[in-house]
BAFI-3210 file (N, C-alpha, C; in Angstrom, 3 decimals, decimal comma, padded with zeros to 6 digits):
// residues 253
n [1|2|3|4|5|6|7|8|9|10|11|12|13|14|15|16|17|18|19|20|21|22|23|24|25|26|27|28|29|30|31|32|33|34|35|36|37|38|39|40|41|42|43|44|45|46|47|48|49|50|51|52|53|54|55|56|57|58|59|60|61|62|63|64|65|66|67|68|69|70|71|72|73|74|75|76|77|78|79|80|81|82|83|84|85|86|87|88|89|90|91|92|93|94|95|96|97|98|99|100|101|102|103|104|105|106|107|108|109|110|111|112|113|114|115|116|117|118|119|120|121|122|123|124|125|126|127|128|129|130|131|132|133|134|135|136|137|138|139|140|141|142|143|144|145|146|147|148|149|150|151|152|153|154|155|156|157|158|159|160|161|162|163|164|165|166|167|168|169|170|171|172|173|174|175|176|177|178|179|180|181|182|183|184|185|186|187|188|189|190|191|192|193|194|195|196|197|198|199|200|201|202|203|204|205|206|207|208|209|210|211|212|213|214|215|216|217|218|219|220|221|222|223|224|225|226|227|228|229|230|231|232|233|234|235|236|237|238|239|240|241|242|243|244|245|246|247|248|249|250|251|252|253]
n.u [000,846|000,673|000,970|-001,482|-003,378|-003,854|-004,806|-007,299|-008,647|-009,122|-011,416|-012,585|-010,404|-010,090|-012,523|-012,252|-010,156|-010,663|-010,501|-009,131|-007,922|-008,310|-009,610|-007,448|-005,192|-005,658|-006,055|-004,118|-001,645|-000,849|-000,512|002,123|003,757|003,310|004,279|007,016|007,602|007,100|007,183|006,558|006,488|007,412|009,083|010,176|008,390|008,136|005,582|005,626|004,276|001,611|-001,108|-004,515|-003,880|-004,419|-002,675|-000,870|-002,425|-002,819|-000,182|000,299|-001,500|-000,224|001,799|003,792|005,557|004,325|004,901|003,366|003,635|002,607|002,192|-000,175|-002,264|-005,141|-005,659|-004,039|-005,317|-007,659|-006,623|-005,702|-008,140|-009,313|-007,495|-008,006|-010,569|-010,230|-007,808|-004,443|-001,930|-000,531|001,455|000,932|002,196|002,199|004,099|006,932|008,307|010,982|012,060|012,278|012,290|011,108|011,954|014,635|018,061|018,905|016,825|014,737|013,431|012,265|011,098|008,178|006,798|004,097|003,042|003,823|006,291|006,468|004,846|006,126|007,923|010,652|012,000|014,512|015,554|013,766|014,432|017,066|016,557|015,113|017,204|018,680|017,052|016,769|018,043|021,352|021,388|018,658|015,462|013,980|010,957|009,189|006,420|005,460|004,351|005,091|008,046|008,810|006,568|004,470|004,347|003,973|001,440|002,440|002,047|000,008|-002,761|-003,185|-005,667|-006,275|-008,486|-009,203|-011,190|-011,782|-009,832|-008,115|-005,660|-003,430|-001,534|001,108|001,772|004,528|006,250|008,968|010,514|013,131|013,286|013,290|010,393|007,410|003,930|000,319|-002,150|-005,307|-008,257|-011,355|-013,516|-016,139|-019,194|-019,399|-017,112|-013,709|-010,611|-007,201|-003,864|-000,382|002,382|005,468|007,861|010,524|013,189|013,616|016,278|017,115|015,969|017,345|020,018|019,759|018,992|021,300|023,200|022,287|023,091|021,984|021,338|019,766|017,565|015,375|012,834|009,661|006,854|003,679|001,112|-002,192|-004,685|-007,293|-009,501|-008,970|-008,970|-011,628|-012,867|-011,941|-011,948|-009,507|-008,002|-007,257|-005,453|-003,447|-002,519|-000,872|000,964|002,769|001,760|002,794|005,412|007,418|009,924|012,549|014,993|018,066|019,650|023,028|025,429]
n.v [-001,184|002,140|005,594|005,666|004,640|006,718|008,568|007,532|008,200|010,893|012,665|012,002|012,572|015,336|016,325|015,455|016,985|019,648|023,139|023,448|021,150|017,793|016,468|015,117|016,270|019,085|019,459|018,045|017,248|019,468|021,854|021,752|021,493|023,903|025,693|025,117|025,759|028,528|032,171|033,059|035,066|036,628|034,569|031,951|029,134|025,626|023,362|020,206|017,231|018,182|017,638|018,569|021,164|022,617|023,497|024,886|027,069|028,285|029,062|030,819|032,857|033,788|035,194|033,968|032,972|030,513|027,207|024,291|020,770|017,594|014,058|013,060|013,589|014,078|015,064|017,338|018,808|019,507|021,196|023,217|024,090|025,270|027,357|028,790|029,698|031,239|033,169|033,061|033,250|030,868|028,297|025,208|021,908|018,757|016,144|014,003|013,452|012,915|014,010|016,989|018,746|021,068|023,042|025,175|024,642|025,429|027,281|027,606|028,656|027,372|024,096|022,290|019,296|017,552|014,873|012,784|011,579|008,906|007,734|007,747|005,881|006,018|007,572|008,465|009,444|011,567|013,200|013,848|015,373|017,487|018,624|019,560|021,601|023,442|026,482|027,239|027,004|026,955|025,553|022,385|021,085|018,475|016,380|013,161|009,708|008,407|006,730|005,085|004,218|003,743|001,471|000,334|-001,988|-003,474|-002,684|-001,802|-000,815|-001,786|-002,357|-002,721|-003,774|-003,914|-004,497|-001,371|-000,121|001,056|000,333|001,507|000,306|000,326|-001,732|-002,919|-004,266|-005,552|-003,214|-002,380|-003,189|-002,401|-001,878|-002,509|-001,767|-001,651|000,896|001,125|002,945|004,258|005,132|005,237|004,169|001,447|000,887|000,253|001,651|001,286|002,380|002,612|002,307|002,974|001,744|002,996|002,957|005,461|006,271|005,851|007,981|010,149|009,564|009,610|012,250|013,514|012,556|013,804|016,367|017,802|019,183|018,117|020,111|020,433|018,593|017,311|015,857|015,538|016,651|015,981|018,436|020,300|020,211|017,911|015,930|016,053|015,309|012,865|009,400|008,242|010,108|010,190|008,053|008,790|010,919|009,743|008,181|009,090|009,167|010,430|012,503|015,471|016,797|019,101|020,207|021,675|022,922|022,611|025,275]
n.w [000,000|-000,954|-001,776|-003,046|-001,308|000,497|-001,320|-001,981|000,261|000,302|000,389|002,872|004,565|004,171|005,170|007,779|008,875|008,135|008,668|011,004|011,974|013,265|016,425|017,712|016,538|016,812|019,600|020,935|019,548|017,931|019,609|021,096|018,841|017,465|019,346|019,303|016,653|016,641|016,097|012,703|010,890|007,912|007,169|004,947|004,551|004,522|004,353|004,816|003,537|003,614|003,585|003,645|003,961|006,301|008,339|006,763|005,981|008,440|009,098|006,999|007,600|009,801|008,726|007,217|004,227|002,415|001,287|000,272|000,239|-000,859|-001,276|-002,251|-004,854|-005,024|-002,425|-002,334|-004,313|-003,000|-001,067|-002,760|-003,796|-001,554|-001,270|-003,616|-003,080|-000,777|-000,912|000,210|-000,594|-000,757|-002,146|-003,593|-004,100|-005,770|-004,726|-004,065|-000,883|-000,818|-003,038|-003,730|-005,988|-006,901|-005,272|-004,479|-003,402|-000,034|000,273|002,002|005,149|007,355|007,947|008,337|009,401|009,907|011,641|009,771|009,088|009,911|008,098|005,723|003,493|002,718|004,857|005,614|003,219|002,865|005,052|004,390|002,095|003,173|004,592|002,425|001,255|003,277|004,589|005,919|009,411|009,462|010,534|011,338|012,135|013,405|013,964|015,159|015,465|018,636|018,819|020,928|022,264|020,539|018,461|015,268|014,766|016,889|019,501|022,342|024,445|027,823|030,077|033,356|035,800|039,173|041,855|043,036|041,630|038,796|036,464|034,034|031,396|028,956|026,384|024,589|021,834|019,805|019,549|018,725|016,139|012,716|010,954|008,990|008,688|008,937|009,402|010,828|009,929|010,858|008,607|007,955|009,540|008,980|007,579|007,270|006,605|005,539|005,986|005,071|007,384|009,118|011,334|013,254|015,607|018,199|018,387|015,783|014,372|015,527|014,823|012,026|011,507|012,431|010,613|008,338|008,742|010,860|014,121|016,995|018,765|020,395|022,138|022,496|024,239|023,569|025,743|026,925|026,293|028,004|026,329|024,836|026,835|027,582|025,249|024,236|024,900|025,303|026,559|029,465|029,446|027,624|029,008|030,830|029,356|026,591|023,196|021,048|019,660|019,355|017,419|017,219|015,026|014,066|011,176|010,630|010,286]
ca.u [000,000|001,467|000,237|-002,851|-004,276|-004,257|-005,592|-008,672|-009,249|-008,994|-012,622|-012,686|-009,312|-010,367|-013,608|-011,744|-009,296|-011,253|-009,577|-008,493|-007,392|-009,237|-009,389|-006,112|-004,214|-005,955|-006,055|-003,053|-000,358|-000,463|-000,020|003,588|004,367|003,246|005,189|008,383|007,733|007,223|006,797|007,003|006,285|008,531|009,887|009,724|008,087|007,664|004,709|005,904|003,139|000,699|-002,500|-005,457|-003,321|-004,964|-001,570|-000,333|-003,247|-002,531|001,117|000,168|-002,164|000,767|002,742|004,818|005,420|004,167|004,851|002,879|003,917|002,040|002,268|-001,507|-002,823|-006,500|-005,631|-003,488|-006,350|-008,568|-005,923|-005,716|-009,500|-009,476|-006,684|-008,716|-011,735|-009,765|-006,373|-003,492|-000,605|000,132|001,702|000,890|002,767|002,151|005,490|007,530|009,106|012,405|012,469|011,660|012,945|010,489|012,555|016,075|018,860|019,040|015,826|013,653|013,843|011,781|010,282|007,290|006,261|003,174|002,502|003,986|007,544|006,241|004,076|006,986|008,761|012,061|012,092|015,890|015,654|013,016|015,208|018,188|016,050|014,836|018,503|019,111|016,280|016,884|019,237|022,149|020,740|017,218|014,950|013,063|010,092|008,391|005,697|005,289|004,022|006,235|008,602|008,994|005,305|003,473|005,014|002,892|001,022|003,205|001,854|-001,408|-003,104|-003,711|-006,436|-006,529|-009,372|-009,341|-011,994|-012,041|-008,590|-007,836|-004,261|-003,202|-000,192|001,352|002,538|005,301|007,196|009,744|010,877|014,385|013,184|012,702|009,276|006,302|002,628|-000,816|-002,927|-006,722|-009,031|-012,792|-013,950|-017,594|-019,585|-019,189|-015,980|-012,374|-009,555|-005,871|-002,761|000,909|003,170|006,803|008,430|011,975|013,458|013,925|017,693|017,236|015,665|018,433|021,182|019,475|019,067|022,707|023,877|021,845|023,630|021,144|021,520|018,469|017,588|014,238|012,055|008,460|005,909|002,420|000,229|-003,575|-005,327|-008,618|-010,403|-008,724|-009,425|-013,087|-013,398|-011,456|-011,838|-008,083|-007,332|-006,548|-004,354|-002,374|-001,960|000,159|001,960|002,605|001,752|003,375|006,514|007,756|011,372|013,096|016,400|018,597|020,685|024,300|025,961]
ca.v [000,000|003,343|006,846|005,488|004,395|008,031|009,222|007,049|008,754|012,351|013,345|011,771|013,273|016,764|016,582|015,163|018,050|020,956|024,269|023,529|019,868|017,011|016,602|014,652|017,270|020,414|019,548|017,249|017,257|020,761|022,897|021,805|021,721|025,329|026,387|024,962|026,527|029,917|033,186|032,741|036,218|036,943|033,388|031,036|027,913|024,452|022,430|018,941|016,328|019,224|017,221|019,538|022,499|023,411|024,195|025,859|028,279|028,931|029,716|031,964|033,938|034,305|036,033|033,211|032,654|029,081|026,220|023,008|019,633|016,326|013,043|012,700|014,617|014,504|015,878|018,637|019,535|020,089|022,349|024,276|024,619|026,192|028,539|029,584|030,320|032,221|033,258|033,446|033,269|029,572|027,492|023,777|021,007|017,312|015,727|013,031|014,134|012,653|014,654|018,311|019,478|022,379|023,984|025,296|024,362|026,520|028,293|027,563|029,020|026,395|023,011|021,658|018,020|017,211|013,516|012,150|010,843|007,469|007,254|007,854|004,683|006,437|008,739|008,964|010,274|012,800|014,035|014,394|016,414|018,636|019,257|020,262|022,811|024,397|027,326|026,992|027,562|026,751|024,568|021,328|020,724|017,343|015,553|011,791|008,740|008,221|005,409|004,264|003,766|003,449|000,659|-000,092|-003,392|-004,162|-002,009|-001,784|-000,468|-002,810|-001,739|-003,708|-003,288|-004,798|-003,792|000,020|000,422|000,836|000,597|001,578|-000,066|000,343|-002,918|-002,666|-005,302|-005,316|-001,804|-002,130|-003,714|-001,592|-002,690|-001,864|-002,299|-000,877|001,588|001,156|004,165|004,078|006,247|005,208|003,241|000,056|000,812|000,475|001,799|001,063|003,073|002,058|003,033|002,397|001,971|003,064|003,383|006,877|006,474|005,906|009,349|011,036|009,292|010,032|013,706|013,908|012,246|014,786|017,685|018,484|019,021|018,141|021,232|020,363|017,360|017,426|014,745|016,262|016,319|016,313|019,661|020,066|019,827|016,518|015,100|016,022|014,812|011,546|008,421|007,919|011,221|009,844|007,136|009,571|011,782|008,969|007,659|009,841|008,417|011,271|013,364|016,557|016,997|020,262|020,038|022,850|022,607|023,225|026,210]
ca.w [000,000|-001,036|-001,750|-003,522|-000,182|000,986|-002,356|-001,883|001,474|000,237|000,872|004,316|005,226|004,121|006,128|009,123|009,376|007,940|008,745|012,314|012,402|014,075|017,855|018,105|016,115|017,353|021,050|021,536|018,843|017,370|020,533|021,260|017,531|017,167|020,267|018,812|015,406|017,057|015,116|011,345|010,008|007,047|006,865|003,901|005,302|003,789|005,059|004,129|003,775|004,103|003,627|003,068|004,127|007,409|008,985|005,793|006,067|009,729|009,015|006,087|008,348|010,751|007,995|006,509|002,811|002,610|000,216|000,764|-000,631|-000,410|-002,326|-002,719|-005,745|-004,647|-001,210|-002,722|-005,053|-002,019|-000,500|-003,780|-003,872|-000,431|-001,580|-004,627|-002,449|000,204|-001,223|001,246|-001,200|-000,564|-003,335|-003,288|-005,099|-005,590|-004,820|-003,156|000,133|-001,047|-004,287|-003,707|-007,064|-007,109|-004,325|-004,601|-002,219|000,933|-000,075|002,981|006,503|008,322|007,406|009,307|008,922|010,989|011,679|008,464|008,875|010,093|006,937|004,545|003,450|002,720|005,733|005,584|002,022|003,098|005,964|003,608|001,193|004,036|004,823|001,206|000,954|004,374|004,657|007,126|010,593|009,384|011,480|010,930|013,260|012,943|014,926|014,676|016,492|019,529|018,517|022,126|022,833|019,509|017,446|014,381|014,876|017,929|020,783|022,705|025,812|028,721|031,156|034,392|036,855|040,320|042,843|042,635|041,074|037,377|036,104|032,594|030,960|027,515|025,999|023,371|021,420|018,575|019,481|018,008|014,776|011,649|010,483|008,283|009,052|008,449|010,429|010,450|010,144|010,667|007,766|008,062|010,602|008,561|006,661|007,804|005,607|006,110|005,328|005,505|008,373|009,272|012,657|013,487|016,984|018,373|018,075|014,321|013,944|015,952|013,963|010,649|011,505|012,573|009,351|007,352|009,068|011,840|015,557|017,675|019,702|021,314|022,050|023,311|024,242|023,766|026,848|026,571|026,749|028,592|025,243|024,481|027,939|027,563|023,984|023,841|025,992|025,493|027,214|030,708|029,169|026,995|030,054|031,514|028,424|025,339|021,939|020,000|020,059|018,431|017,372|016,512|014,666|013,354|010,195|010,999|009,284]
c.u [000,884|000,586|-001,209|-003,826|-004,732|-005,104|-007,055|-009,402|-009,319|-010,218|-012,753|-011,635|-009,582|-011,471|-013,100|-010,967|-009,877|-010,219|-008,793|-007,820|-008,414|-008,850|-007,968|-005,040|-004,436|-005,701|-004,965|-001,708|000,088|000,045|001,488|004,318|004,420|004,151|006,626|008,602|007,916|006,780|007,365|006,857|007,560|009,396|009,302|009,605|007,594|006,836|004,789|004,871|001,990|-000,750|-003,407|-005,036|-003,834|-003,855|-000,927|-001,102|-002,997|-001,202|001,070|-000,500|-001,231|001,859|003,845|004,509|005,460|004,164|004,389|003,164|003,281|002,062|000,919|-002,114|-004,243|-006,533|-005,075|-004,527|-007,353|-007,929|-005,923|-007,096|-009,758|-008,667|-007,374|-009,895|-011,331|-008,253|-005,534|-002,060|000,165|000,294|001,753|001,462|002,437|003,577|005,877|008,420|010,596|012,942|011,754|012,306|012,347|011,085|014,067|016,784|018,972|018,050|014,710|014,203|013,441|010,914|009,481|006,730|005,406|002,613|002,606|005,242|007,341|005,411|004,905|007,956|010,237|012,188|013,499|016,101|014,925|013,804|016,426|017,713|015,647|016,141|018,990|018,376|016,381|018,160|020,049|021,539|019,235|016,770|013,968|012,273|009,130|007,710|005,502|004,797|005,261|006,821|008,723|007,697|004,249|004,174|003,932|002,680|001,796|003,129|000,359|-001,562|-003,534|-004,394|-006,793|-007,390|-009,480|-010,026|-012,274|-010,838|-008,456|-006,387|-004,112|-001,742|-000,099|002,268|003,217|006,191|007,891|010,189|012,104|014,308|012,596|011,601|008,242|005,007|001,528|-001,580|-004,383|-007,369|-010,504|-013,328|-015,468|-017,942|-019,268|-018,014|-014,683|-011,397|-008,216|-004,809|-001,440|001,584|004,461|007,347|009,949|012,185|013,790|015,374|017,922|016,995|016,798|019,662|020,961|019,513|020,528|023,466|023,522|022,296|022,807|021,655|020,142|018,526|016,398|013,486|010,881|007,609|004,539|001,577|-001,195|-004,002|-006,661|-009,606|-010,223|-009,219|-010,938|-013,631|-012,978|-011,402|-010,394|-007,341|-006,599|-005,373|-003,164|-001,762|-000,845|001,304|001,784|002,659|002,396|004,572|006,742|009,247|011,683|014,570|016,846|019,708|021,962|024,770|027,017]
c.v [001,238|004,572|006,672|005,254|005,711|008,757|008,813|007,650|010,279|013,072|013,225|012,577|014,780|017,132|016,434|016,345|019,446|022,061|024,323|022,244|019,115|017,127|016,235|015,654|018,588|020,504|018,722|017,483|018,659|021,777|022,889|022,000|023,215|026,126|026,289|025,740|028,004|030,900|032,863|033,919|036,524|035,761|032,621|029,655|026,828|023,592|021,110|017,901|017,152|018,779|018,252|020,972|023,285|024,134|025,204|027,165|029,021|029,689|030,930|033,139|034,551|035,104|035,305|033,135|031,132|028,323|024,911|021,915|018,390|015,354|012,695|013,821|015,016|015,353|017,264|019,454|020,165|021,274|023,516|024,902|025,596|027,477|029,416|030,330|031,435|032,374|033,778|033,461|031,977|028,877|026,027|022,968|019,564|016,815|014,723|013,774|013,935|013,352|015,998|019,210|020,832|023,453|023,989|024,948|025,613|027,646|028,429|027,888|027,975|025,367|022,419|020,386|017,436|015,808|012,809|011,307|009,336|006,872|007,230|006,682|005,030|007,704|009,316|009,863|011,589|013,740|014,626|015,537|017,663|019,377|020,036|021,587|023,850|025,224|026,939|027,710|027,420|025,601|023,600|020,924|019,649|016,660|014,175|010,910|008,467|006,827|004,498|003,618|003,407|002,768|000,049|-001,598|-004,173|-003,432|-001,909|-001,285|-001,725|-002,079|-002,834|-003,096|-004,339|-004,020|-002,373|000,668|000,064|001,225|000,521|001,238|000,107|-000,826|-002,658|-003,866|-004,857|-003,859|-001,559|-002,501|-002,674|-002,419|-001,839|-002,525|-001,447|-000,290|001,607|002,494|003,844|005,287|006,340|004,175|001,794|-000,106|001,155|000,580|001,627|001,785|002,522|002,932|002,259|002,744|001,990|003,496|004,876|007,167|006,560|007,334|010,296|010,822|009,814|011,547|014,163|013,679|013,272|016,205|018,484|018,240|019,115|019,189|021,238|019,064|017,487|016,168|015,334|015,721|016,747|017,668|019,311|019,628|018,353|015,577|014,965|015,303|013,415|010,603|008,005|008,986|010,856|008,895|007,905|010,547|011,068|008,561|008,349|008,933|009,194|012,028|014,411|016,813|018,291|020,008|021,233|022,400|023,354|024,171|025,541]
c.w [000,000|-000,995|-002,195|-002,377|000,449|-000,047|-002,280|-000,689|001,452|000,787|002,383|005,063|005,270|005,110|007,562|009,701|009,171|007,941|010,054|012,751|013,243|015,549|018,254|017,706|016,857|018,852|021,724|020,854|018,451|018,392|020,767|019,942|017,240|018,103|019,784|017,517|015,727|015,986|013,736|010,387|009,227|006,669|005,685|004,531|004,364|004,725|004,303|004,540|004,346|004,204|002,984|003,339|005,314|008,175|008,050|005,900|007,379|009,655|008,082|006,789|009,380|010,056|007,269|005,019|002,720|001,294|000,850|-000,245|-000,020|-001,583|-002,928|-003,554|-005,349|-003,381|-001,511|-003,470|-004,093|-001,315|-001,484|-003,916|-002,740|-000,655|-002,615|-004,006|-001,491|000,055|-000,057|000,708|-001,041|-001,909|-002,932|-004,448|-004,739|-005,747|-003,768|-002,165|-000,057|-002,290|-004,409|-004,750|-007,347|-006,208|-004,492|-003,304|-001,346|000,676|000,958|004,368|007,535|007,603|008,556|008,676|010,048|010,798|010,331|008,328|008,998|008,965|005,657|004,543|003,511|003,552|005,754|004,371|002,187|004,005|005,246|002,713|001,977|004,324|003,619|001,040|002,065|004,255|005,892|008,320|010,585|010,262|010,820|012,167|012,777|014,123|014,310|015,810|017,331|019,316|019,739|022,610|021,799|018,342|016,562|014,460|015,937|019,267|021,060|024,131|026,564|029,877|032,156|035,493|037,955|041,428|042,339|041,972|039,602|037,099|034,598|032,308|029,444|027,193|024,659|023,090|020,140|018,435|018,612|016,522|013,822|011,004|009,773|008,716|008,453|009,629|009,994|010,798|009,932|009,902|007,698|009,118|010,254|007,610|007,361|006,634|006,308|005,293|005,861|006,551|008,618|010,652|012,597|014,926|017,042|018,030|016,572|013,835|014,323|015,083|012,550|010,527|011,589|011,269|008,276|007,675|010,055|013,255|016,197|018,782|020,658|021,077|023,005|023,177|024,576|024,918|026,498|027,123|027,393|027,521|024,884|025,580|027,945|026,340|023,589|025,037|026,262|026,276|028,488|030,482|028,599|027,990|030,805|030,586|027,073|024,118|020,797|020,556|018,976|018,552|016,633|016,258|013,823|012,398|010,554|009,896|008,419]
res [m|g|a|d|s|w|e|a|l|a|d|w|y|d|r|k|h|g|d|d|g|d|l|w|h|r|a|l|i|d|p|p|l|l|r|l|v|g|p|v|e|g|l|r|l|l|d|l|a|c|g|n|g|y|l|s|r|r|f|a|r|m|g|a|q|v|v|g|v|d|a|s|a|p|i|v|e|r|a|r|l|r|e|r|r|h|p|l|g|i|t|y|h|v|g|d|a|t|q|l|g|m|l|g|s|a|s|i|d|i|v|v|c|n|m|a|l|m|d|i|e|d|a|a|g|a|i|r|e|v|g|r|v|l|r|p|g|g|r|f|v|a|s|l|n|h|p|c|f|d|v|v|n|a|s|a|w|i|v|e|r|m|d|l|t|t|t|i|w|r|k|v|s|r|y|r|e|l|s|a|g|v|v|p|w|r|v|e|a|d|r|i|a|r|t|p|a|y|h|r|p|l|s|w|y|v|r|t|l|r|t|a|g|f|v|v|t|a|f|e|e|p|e|p|t|e|e|f|l|a|g|s|p|s|g|p|w|v|a|q|i|p|l|h|c|v|i|e|a|r|k|e|p]
***
């Protein structure tokens, strides 16, 4: 399963995220991502794996010159449609994260990649290409499934109840193994879709960033907001064990 699996989900994905992101993004993952990104006014920003462009639009409203790239043509078309309806000066491209030929070397100030590195088969190639397009001193901010606690098809919650006590555990296996799997999505009450995902240990990401000329400068593990705690039954569990992380890395001069 490759990009076509996401292409088939374009309508659902666009409805799911709208202009603000779904609950998991808006109320859990995005707040620390946005804090690390910080002010972007006057910066040239690449939204890598931009999806329907909801973050691209947010960054454009904050004053950034935004370029969005995604491998799914139908999803990019929905982002372009929103741009045509409400122009913000965003340029969208259909493209492979490992081949950003539409962008010159050292032409970008900051690259944001929100919840996509674990979906990219050649994540090392994507990180190298991010290093190419970033100017010296530029930053790469990426959120992803936490490699330590969310191993595709090899991790699960365990809820133990005894008398009046409930204990939450996170079970993980095959952590050190580079592996591929599938993630199920309930797109309709009676329909489950699946997309590919790839697991790499956290150390793999740090080594790969270092090899590409980056220094890791920040690391966050998103904590549930009040909105997330109220809106998701997983909120109390995620409050104990993070399922996502956000990495900031700076390109060395």
